[in-house]
N, C-alpha and C positions, 0 to 999 in steps of 0.2 A: 124410353126404351132405347136399346142399341141394336141396330140392324146392319148387316152387310147385305147389299142388294147385288145379286149375281149379274154378270154381264148380260146373260140371256133374258133376264127380267127387265132390265132397261133403266135408263137414266130418268125417265119421267116418273117412275115409281119412287126412285130415290129422292127426287125433288119434292114429290108429294109428301113423303114421310118427313123430310126436313121441314116442310111448311107446317107440320103438326108438332114441331119442336122435338123430334126424335133425333138422336145421334145416328148418323148414317154414313157408312162407307160404301161408295158406289164402285164396284169393280170396273164397270164401263168407263168411268171418269178417272179413277185413281189407280187402278191396277190391271188395265186391259191386258188380256192374254194370260193372266195368272191361272195356273192349273188348279184342279179341284182340291188336291191335297194341301196346297198352299193356302187356299181360301178357307177350308175347314179348320186348319191349324190356327190361322189368324183369328178366326171367329171364336174358337175355343179359348185361346190364350187371352183374348181381350174382351171376353164376355159379350160377344155379339150373337144375335139370333140371325141365322142365314135365311134369306128369301131367295128361292131359285125355281126355275122350271126344269132343271137338269136332274133326271132320275138317277144319274151316277152317284149322287150324294147318298141316296138310299143304300146303294151297294157298299159305299165306304163305311157307313154306320152299321148296317145290319150284317154284312158279310165279313168286314174287316175290323169291326168294333172300334171305329174311330170315335174319340170323345168329341162332344159338341155341347153347346149351350142352348140349342134349340134350332130346328130346321123347319121352315115352312116350304113345302113343295107344292107349287101351283100346277095343277093338271087341268088346264082350261081348254075348252073347245075354241073359245074366242080369245085369241092371244093379243088383242089390241091393248095398249097401255090403259085406256079408260076402263076396260073390263077388269084388268088386273087390279087397278086402284079400287074399283067398286067392290070386288070380292075381298080384297084386303081390308077395306073399311068395315065391311060386315064382320070379318074375322076379328079385327081389333075391338070392335064394339061388343061382341058377344063372348070372346074367348081370351082376352088379353092376359088374364091370370094363368092361363094354361100354356102360353107360348114358350116360356123358358124351360129348357132341358127336355122338351118333348119333340117328337117327330110328327109333324102335322101335314096331312095331305088334304088339299083344298080343291074342290071343283066348284062349278057354278051352283051346284045343288047340295053338296055334302061337305062336311068337315069330319075327318077321321083323325083322332088324337091317339098316337101310339106312345105310351109312356115307356121310357127306356129305364130299366132297372140298372142301378150303378153298384 
């Protein structure tokens, strides 16, 4: 799979995904300071699923109808990289076929998949 890992989600998550042989663009490492519009546009153009902790992407998609290839929004109480990785590993194991083209909100206890009609 192809992922853009937002700056707020962190480089450890990006490295972990690469270790699983996913194609990963780390905003922290490769595009530090890029604005949300630039990130969502790149993800859409190049077929990346965005992983972020930033709720502003929800506004871009639901209020401004920005196109995307999938967004995973992490809404975690424990923001440590190890917890993000644990939660994402559970998500990938159980929902990998649902990640593309959907908006997914993930907490430590729940996964909410919002299918976007095109």
